[in-house]
C-alpha positions in Angstrom: 17.2 -16.4 -25.1 13.5 -16.0 -26.3 11.3 -14.2 -28.7 11.0 -11.3 -26.2 13.1 -8.3 -27.3 16.0 -7.5 -25.0 14.8 -3.9 -24.6 11.5 -5.1 -23.2 13.2 -7.4 -20.7 15.5 -4.6 -19.6 12.5 -2.2 -19.2 10.7 -4.8 -17.1 13.8 -5.3 -14.9 14.1 -1.5 -14.3 10.4 -1.3 -13.5 10.6 -3.9 -10.8 13.7 -2.7 -9.1 13.6 -0.2 -6.3 17.4 0.5 -6.7 19.6 1.5 -9.6 20.5 -1.6 -11.8 24.1 -1.8 -13.0 24.9 -2.8 -16.6 26.8 -5.8 -15.2 23.7 -7.0 -13.4 21.7 -6.8 -16.6 24.4 -8.5 -18.6 24.4 -11.4 -16.1 20.9 -12.5 -17.3 21.8 -12.5 -21.0 24.2 -14.8 -22.7 26.5 -13.2 -25.2 25.1 -9.6 -25.0 27.9 -7.0 -24.8 27.7 -4.2 -22.2 28.0 -1.7 -25.0 24.7 -3.1 -26.5 23.0 -2.9 -23.1 24.1 0.7 -22.6 22.9 1.5 -26.1 19.5 0.0 -25.3 19.3 1.9 -22.0 20.2 5.2 -23.8 17.4 4.5 -26.3 14.9 3.8 -23.5 16.0 7.0 -21.8 15.5 9.0 -25.0 12.0 7.4 -25.6 10.7 8.4 -22.2 12.0 11.9 -22.5 10.6 12.4 -26.0 7.2 11.0 -25.1 7.1 13.4 -22.1 6.0 10.6 -19.8 5.5 10.8 -16.1 8.6 8.8 -15.5 12.2 9.1 -16.7 15.1 6.7 -17.0 18.2 8.2 -15.3 21.7 7.0 -14.6 22.1 7.0 -10.9 25.0 5.8 -8.7 26.6 3.9 -11.6 23.3 2.2 -12.6 20.0 3.0 -14.2 16.7 3.6 -12.5 13.2 4.9 -13.3 12.5 8.2 -11.5 9.4 10.4 -11.6 9.6 13.4 -14.0 10.4 16.6 -11.9 7.5 18.5 -13.3 5.1 16.1 -11.5 6.7 16.5 -8.1 3.9 18.8 -6.7 1.3 16.1 -7.5 3.4 13.3 -5.9 3.9 15.4 -2.8 0.2 16.0 -2.5 -0.5 12.3 -2.9 2.0 11.2 -0.2 0.7 13.9 2.2 -2.7 12.2 1.9 -1.1 8.8 2.6 0.7 10.0 5.7 -2.6 11.4 7.1 -4.1 7.9 6.7 -1.5 6.1 9.0 -2.8 4.3 12.0 -1.3 3.9 15.4 -1.1 0.5 17.0 -3.9 1.7 19.3 -6.1 2.5 16.3 -5.3 -0.9 14.8 -6.3 -2.7 18.0 -9.5 -0.7 18.1 -10.2 -1.5 14.5 -9.6 -5.2 15.1 -12.1 -5.2 18.1 -14.7 -3.5 15.9 -14.2 -5.8 13.0 -14.6 -8.9 15.1 -17.2 -7.8 17.7 -19.4 -5.6 15.5 -21.9 -4.1 16.1 -20.2 -2.7 19.2 -20.5 0.4 21.4 -17.8 2.8 22.5 -18.2 1.6 26.1 -17.7 -2.0 25.0 -14.6 -1.1 23.1 -13.2 0.8 26.1 -13.9 -2.0 28.5 -11.9 -4.4 26.2 -9.0 -1.9 25.8 -9.1 -0.3 29.3 -8.6 3.2 27.7 -10.7 6.0 26.4 -11.4 5.3 22.7 -13.1 8.6 21.7 -10.2 10.0 19.6 -9.4 6.7 18.0 -13.0 6.1 17.0 -13.2 9.6 15.6 -10.1 8.9 13.5 -11.4 5.6 12.2 -14.7 7.3 11.2 -12.7 10.1 9.4 -10.7 7.4 7.5 -14.0 5.7 6.5 -12.8 2.4 8.0 -15.8 2.3 10.4 -19.2 3.8 10.6 -22.1 4.2 12.9 -24.5 1.3 12.1 -27.2 2.2 14.6 -28.0 2.7 18.3 -28.0 0.1 21.1 -31.3 -0.5 22.9 -29.9 0.5 26.2 -29.9 3.5 28.5 -28.6 6.6 26.6 -29.1 4.7 23.3 -25.3 4.7 22.5 -24.1 4.5 19.0 -22.9 1.1 17.7 -20.0 0.8 15.3 -19.2 -1.5 12.4 -16.7 -1.7 9.6 -17.3 -0.1 6.2 -17.0 -1.2 2.6 -13.7 0.8 2.5 -12.4 -1.5 5.2 -13.3 -4.5 3.1 -11.8 -3.0 0.0 -8.6 -2.0 1.7 -8.0 -5.4 3.2 -9.0 -7.2 0.0 -12.0 -9.0 1.6 -15.2 -10.0 -0.2 -17.0 -10.1 3.1 -16.4 -10.2 6.9 -16.6 -14.0 6.7 -13.1 -13.8 5.1 -11.5 -12.2 8.2 -8.7 -14.4 9.5 -8.9 -15.7 13.1 -8.5 -13.0 15.7 -5.0 -14.0 16.7 -3.9 -13.8 13.0 -5.2 -10.3 12.6 -2.4 -8.6 14.5 0.2 -10.4 12.3 -1.7 -9.7 9.1 -2.2 -5.9 9.7 0.7 -3.5 9.2 1.0 -0.5 11.6 0.7 1.7 8.5 -2.5 0.9 6.6 -1.0 2.2 3.4 1.1 -0.6 2.0 4.6 0.2 0.8 3.3 0.5 -2.7 -0.2 1.5 -1.8 -1.5 -2.0 -2.5 -4.5 -3.6 -0.6 -3.5 -6.1 2.1 -5.1 -9.5 1.8 -6.3 -10.5 5.2 -8.1 -13.5 3.8 -4.7 -15.2 3.2 -3.3 -14.2 6.6 0.1 -13.9 4.9 0.9 -10.3 5.2 
């Protein structure tokens, strides 16, 4: 096959799979490796993860093998996912964020005239998530705040600068309705492929 040890290949397969992998599936990528040898390697990996008291474990699940998180770390994982849930954005918030990103600096009144709805709560939510900020005041009656995007906005979407924003019509296709990616990875708006 190659100079890479079978155990390392199996570990990599398990790491990349979001479902349990059957021994038969593992066997299908190796020529001449018996299922008993694969099971032995899986058992050795399982033992190593348990002995090292790592944050993940290898378990036999639904007839296959899968990495799971160690039960003792469940409280930390729950806390992390609660934070992610709080950061979700509605489609209205995404629309408002797109308007701000492309039209900044922009006032609340300008946003509302483009969306035809009150934007107070949405703007407040975007401010709390540190995706937008107040960048100054407009020289107009009442001196309203003007909003722009933040460094956090650039970091989250994997942009070096606002010049890398895709065309406005590509933005709605590029931005998910949940700003936390499935695996908490930044989205790359520059490519427009998301």
